[in-house]
C-alpha positions as CSV (number, residue, x, y, z in Angstrom):
1,M,7.3,145.1,150.2
2,S,10.9,145.4,149.3
3,D,12.0,143.9,146.0
4,L,15.7,143.2,147.4
5,I,16.3,141.3,150.5
6,N,19.5,141.4,152.8
7,L,21.4,138.3,152.9
8,G,24.7,137.4,155.1
9,L,27.2,135.7,153.2
10,D,26.8,132.8,155.3
11,Q,23.1,132.8,154.5
12,V,24.1,132.8,150.4
13,H,26.4,129.9,151.0
14,A,23.8,127.8,152.9
15,L,21.1,128.6,150.4
16,A,23.2,127.6,147.5
17,M,24.0,124.5,149.4
18,R,20.6,123.5,150.1
19,A,19.2,124.1,146.7
20,L,22.4,122.3,145.0
21,T,22.0,119.2,147.4
22,H,18.3,118.9,147.4
23,N,18.4,118.4,143.7
24,G,21.2,115.7,144.0
25,M,24.5,117.5,143.9
26,G,27.2,115.6,146.0
27,E,28.0,117.5,148.9
28,D,31.7,117.9,148.1
29,H,30.8,119.1,144.6
30,A,27.9,121.6,146.3
31,R,30.3,123.1,148.8
32,A,32.8,124.0,146.0
33,I,30.2,125.5,143.8
34,A,28.4,127.3,146.8
35,E,32.0,128.9,147.5
36,T,32.3,130.1,144.3
37,I,28.6,131.5,143.8
38,T,29.3,133.2,147.6
39,Q,32.4,134.8,145.9
40,G,30.4,136.1,143.0
41,Q,27.4,137.7,145.0
42,R,29.8,138.7,147.5
43,D,31.7,140.7,144.9
44,E,28.2,142.3,143.1
45,C,29.1,139.9,140.1
46,H,25.3,139.2,139.7
47,S,25.5,137.1,136.9
48,H,28.0,134.7,138.7
49,G,26.3,135.0,142.1
50,L,23.1,133.2,143.4
51,Y,21.7,133.4,139.5
52,R,24.0,130.5,139.0
53,V,22.0,128.4,141.3
54,L,19.3,128.4,138.8
55,V,21.7,127.3,136.0
56,C,23.5,124.5,138.1
57,V,20.2,123.1,139.1
58,H,18.9,123.3,135.6
59,S,22.0,121.4,134.4
60,L,21.8,118.8,136.8
61,R,18.1,118.0,135.8
62,S,19.1,117.8,131.9
63,G,21.0,114.6,133.0
64,K,24.2,115.9,131.3
65,V,26.0,116.6,134.8
66,D,27.6,113.8,137.1
67,P,26.6,115.1,140.4
68,L,29.0,112.7,142.1
69,A,32.0,112.0,140.1
70,Q,35.2,112.5,141.9
71,P,38.0,113.9,140.2
72,T,41.2,111.7,139.2
73,L,44.7,113.7,139.2
74,S,47.6,112.4,136.9
75,Q,50.8,114.0,135.9
76,P,51.6,113.5,132.1
77,A,55.0,115.3,132.6
78,P,56.8,117.2,135.0
79,A,55.2,120.7,134.3
80,I,51.7,119.7,133.7
81,V,49.2,118.6,135.8
82,S,46.0,117.1,134.6
83,V,42.7,116.2,136.5
84,D,39.7,114.4,134.9
85,A,36.5,115.8,136.3
86,H,34.5,112.8,134.6
87,Q,31.5,114.8,133.3
88,A,31.2,116.6,136.6
89,Y,31.6,120.5,137.6
90,S,35.1,122.0,137.3
91,L,35.6,123.4,140.7
92,L,36.0,120.4,142.7
93,A,38.6,119.1,140.3
94,F,40.3,123.1,140.4
95,Q,40.6,122.1,144.2
96,K,42.0,118.8,143.9
97,G,44.7,120.0,141.2
98,L,45.6,123.3,142.6
99,P,47.9,122.2,145.2
100,K,50.0,120.0,142.6
101,L,50.0,122.8,140.2
102,V,51.4,125.2,143.1
103,E,54.4,122.6,144.0
104,Q,55.4,122.2,140.3
105,A,55.3,125.9,139.7
106,R,57.8,126.5,143.0
107,E,59.8,123.5,141.6
108,L,60.3,124.1,138.0
109,G,59.3,127.8,137.7
110,V,56.0,127.6,135.4
111,A,53.4,124.7,135.5
112,A,50.0,124.2,133.7
113,L,47.0,122.5,135.2
114,V,44.5,121.2,132.6
115,I,40.9,120.3,133.7
116,R,39.5,117.8,131.3
117,N,35.7,116.5,130.7
118,C,34.4,119.2,133.0
119,F,31.3,121.4,133.1
120,H,32.3,124.9,134.1
121,F,29.8,127.9,134.8
122,S,31.8,130.3,137.1
123,A,34.0,133.3,136.6
124,L,37.7,132.7,136.3
125,W,39.1,135.4,138.8
126,P,38.0,133.1,141.9
127,E,40.5,130.5,140.4
128,V,43.5,133.2,139.3
129,E,43.3,134.9,142.7
130,A,43.3,131.2,144.5
131,I,46.7,131.0,142.4
132,A,48.1,134.5,143.6
133,A,47.4,133.8,147.4
134,Q,50.2,131.3,146.8
135,G,52.5,134.2,145.9
136,L,52.2,133.1,141.8
137,V,51.2,134.4,138.9
138,G,48.1,133.0,137.5
139,I,46.5,132.8,134.1
140,A,43.0,130.8,133.1
141,M,41.0,130.3,130.1
142,T,38.3,128.3,128.8
143,P,35.7,127.7,126.1
144,S,32.1,127.8,126.3
145,H,29.2,127.2,123.6
146,A,29.3,128.6,120.3
147,W,27.4,131.7,121.0
148,V,29.8,134.1,119.4
149,A,30.1,135.3,115.8
150,P,33.6,136.0,114.6
151,E,34.1,139.7,113.6
152,G,32.5,139.8,110.4
153,G,30.4,136.8,110.8
154,R,26.9,136.2,111.7
155,K,26.6,132.7,113.3
156,G,28.3,131.4,116.6
157,V,32.0,129.6,116.3
158,F,33.5,130.9,119.5
159,G,32.2,130.5,123.1
160,T,32.4,133.8,125.6
161,N,35.9,132.6,126.1
162,P,37.1,134.2,129.1
163,L,40.6,134.9,130.1
164,A,41.9,135.8,133.5
165,F,45.1,136.9,134.8
166,A,46.3,137.6,138.7
167,W,49.5,139.1,140.0
168,P,50.4,138.9,143.7
169,R,51.3,142.0,145.4
170,Q,52.6,142.3,149.1
171,G,50.4,143.3,151.7
172,R,47.8,144.0,149.0
173,L,44.9,142.4,146.9
174,P,46.3,141.5,143.6
175,F,45.9,142.7,140.4
176,V,43.3,140.8,138.6
177,F,41.5,140.8,135.4
178,D,39.0,138.6,134.2
179,F,37.1,139.4,131.0
180,A,34.9,137.5,128.4
181,T,36.1,137.8,124.9
182,S,32.7,138.4,123.8
183,A,31.6,142.0,124.3
184,I,30.0,141.1,127.6
185,A,29.3,137.8,129.5
186,R,26.4,135.7,128.6
187,G,24.9,135.8,132.0
188,D,24.6,139.6,131.8
189,I,22.5,139.4,128.8
190,E,20.5,136.5,130.3
191,L,20.1,138.8,133.3
192,H,19.0,141.7,130.9
193,A,16.2,139.2,129.1
194,R,15.0,137.8,132.4
195,Q,14.2,141.6,133.6
196,G,13.1,142.7,130.3
197,K,15.8,145.5,129.8
198,P,17.1,146.5,126.6
199,I,21.2,145.9,125.8
200,P,23.5,148.3,124.1
201,L,24.6,147.8,120.6
202,G,27.4,146.2,120.0
203,W,26.7,143.1,122.2
204,G,25.0,140.9,119.8
205,L,22.9,140.0,116.6
206,D,19.6,138.7,116.1
207,A,18.9,135.5,113.9
208,D,19.1,137.2,110.7
209,G,22.6,138.5,111.7
210,L,21.5,142.1,112.2
211,P,22.6,144.2,115.6
212,T,20.2,144.6,118.1
213,T,19.1,146.0,121.6
214,D,16.7,143.0,122.3
215,A,18.6,140.6,124.8
216,R,16.2,137.8,123.5
217,A,16.7,138.3,120.3
218,V,20.5,137.9,120.8
219,L,20.2,134.7,123.0
220,E,18.6,133.3,119.6
221,G,21.0,134.9,117.5
222,A,24.6,135.3,117.9
223,M,26.7,137.5,120.5
224,Q,29.7,139.8,119.5
225,T,33.1,139.9,120.2
226,F,34.8,142.9,121.9
227,G,37.2,144.9,120.1
228,G,36.4,143.7,116.7
229,H,38.9,141.4,115.0
230,K,40.9,141.5,118.3
231,G,38.6,139.9,120.5
232,S,38.0,137.7,117.8
233,A,41.4,136.6,117.5
234,L,41.8,135.9,121.3
235,A,38.8,133.9,121.1
236,A,40.2,131.7,118.8
237,M,43.6,131.4,120.5
238,I,41.3,130.2,123.7
239,E,39.6,127.5,121.5
240,L,43.1,126.5,120.6
241,L,44.8,126.4,123.9
242,A,42.0,125.1,126.2
243,G,40.3,122.9,123.5
244,A,42.4,121.5,120.9
245,L,45.8,121.8,122.8
246,I,44.4,119.9,125.9
247,G,42.3,117.2,124.1
248,D,39.0,118.7,125.2
249,L,35.9,119.8,123.3
250,T,36.1,123.1,121.0
251,S,33.1,125.7,121.6
252,A,30.9,124.3,118.7
253,E,31.8,120.6,120.0
254,S,30.4,121.5,123.3
255,L,27.3,123.1,121.8
256,A,26.7,120.1,119.9
257,F,27.0,117.7,122.7
258,D,24.3,119.7,124.5
259,A,22.1,119.0,122.0
260,G,19.5,121.4,122.8
261,A,19.5,120.4,126.9
262,G,20.2,124.1,127.8
263,A,22.9,122.8,130.5
264,T,26.3,124.6,131.4
265,P,28.9,124.1,128.9
266,R,31.0,121.0,128.8
267,H,34.7,121.4,127.8
268,G,38.0,121.9,129.5
269,E,39.9,124.7,131.4
270,L,43.8,125.5,131.1
271,L,45.6,127.2,134.0
272,L,49.2,128.6,134.2
273,A,50.9,129.4,137.4
274,F,54.6,131.1,137.2
275,D,56.7,131.6,140.4
276,P,58.2,134.9,140.5
277,A,60.9,133.7,142.7
278,R,62.0,131.1,140.1
279,F,62.0,133.6,137.5
280,L,63.9,136.2,139.2
281,G,65.7,135.1,142.4
282,D,67.1,137.8,144.3
283,A,65.4,140.3,142.0
284,W,62.1,139.7,142.8
285,E,61.6,142.5,145.2
286,E,63.0,145.0,142.3
287,G,60.6,143.1,140.1
288,Q,57.8,143.9,142.5
289,R,59.0,147.6,143.0
290,R,58.5,147.5,139.0
291,A,55.0,146.5,139.0
292,E,53.9,148.9,141.9
293,K,55.4,151.8,140.0
294,M,53.3,151.0,136.8
295,F,50.0,150.5,139.0
296,A,50.9,153.8,140.8
297,A,51.3,155.5,137.3
298,I,47.8,154.2,136.4
299,T,46.0,155.2,139.8
300,D,47.9,158.3,140.1
301,Q,46.1,160.1,137.2
302,G,43.0,159.1,138.3
303,A,42.7,155.4,136.3
304,R,41.7,152.6,138.3
305,L,42.8,149.0,138.4
306,P,40.7,146.1,137.2
307,S,38.9,144.3,139.9
308,E,39.1,147.8,142.1
309,R,35.0,147.8,142.0
310,R,34.9,144.1,142.7
311,F,37.3,144.6,145.7
312,T,35.4,147.5,147.1
313,A,32.0,145.6,146.7
314,R,33.8,142.8,148.6
315,Q,34.7,145.0,151.5
316,R,31.1,146.4,151.6
317,S,29.5,143.0,151.6
318,E,31.6,141.6,154.1
319,R,30.5,144.4,156.5
320,E,27.0,145.0,155.5
321,G,25.8,141.6,153.7
322,V,24.2,141.3,150.0
323,W,21.1,142.5,148.4
324,V,19.2,139.7,146.3
325,E,16.1,140.3,144.4
326,R,13.0,138.8,146.0
327,A,12.1,137.2,142.3
328,L,15.5,135.7,142.4
329,L,15.0,134.0,146.0
330,D,11.7,133.0,144.9
331,D,12.9,131.0,142.1
332,I,15.5,129.3,144.1
333,Q,12.9,128.4,146.6
334,R,10.8,127.1,144.0
335,L,13.9,124.4,143.1
336,M,13.7,122.9,146.7
337,A,9.5,122.6,146.6
């Protein structure tokens, strides 16, 4: 019997929907989450694919997440759109705020979307890709739980604190990057621990602050930032911009709020959108040419652009479906027992 099962993308979406709604998630929230989970599985970002169904259901059962709360939108300033998720997941709040963000960016040239009081579990590239699909440049950032030690430290202060960027390209998929300011995403360490696989040195520290290749020891200790002091500084910036600036929790406050429940981090998210047409006017096409010249200078010497691997996986998955571990599917089925 094969350890891998092939599923169509519609089957991935339907499975995520069933597991979430069976455990009490409102249908509109479940649909928004299932769409993002399907995108992760489609692009072979396994730590943000069907695996996240387990994380979402655990968070629901913890009692921390409101499975039914409807996001409410306000506009405290002309360039600022704010959505209160009311202790629910962030993805429905993003869907509600995106049209207003796009409208304000096109009117003013630049606009911000603030999502507050939310639980955020997903990668950020689906959000910045959605902004780029509107012809806008997008940036997104968010704290998480205080799992990551500052450079030179031993105890968690920062979250994995991802930062994502998308640049629209005419007739092509956008230029996108999305990376944690930690050495690796938390979900990747969780998957290594789940599979009993060692991790590389530099990903984390054990409870005594010593480097280790034991994924479970890192989950009990602290993760490390990428790039030493540079990743540490970026992580601090994200705590300030997507925490203190928007009036929501820092990663340390999010972990304290969790109080050992092991739920998805609860905090806020900051997204920025820039309209190239407002910045450049008639010179927008020239700006695009400059960008494409830079991209060509990268790829012509054999280097690849960020997200090219994802986009290749996307085309393959849309054509052939995705392969999912039988053990993971069994775990998801047990959530519906």
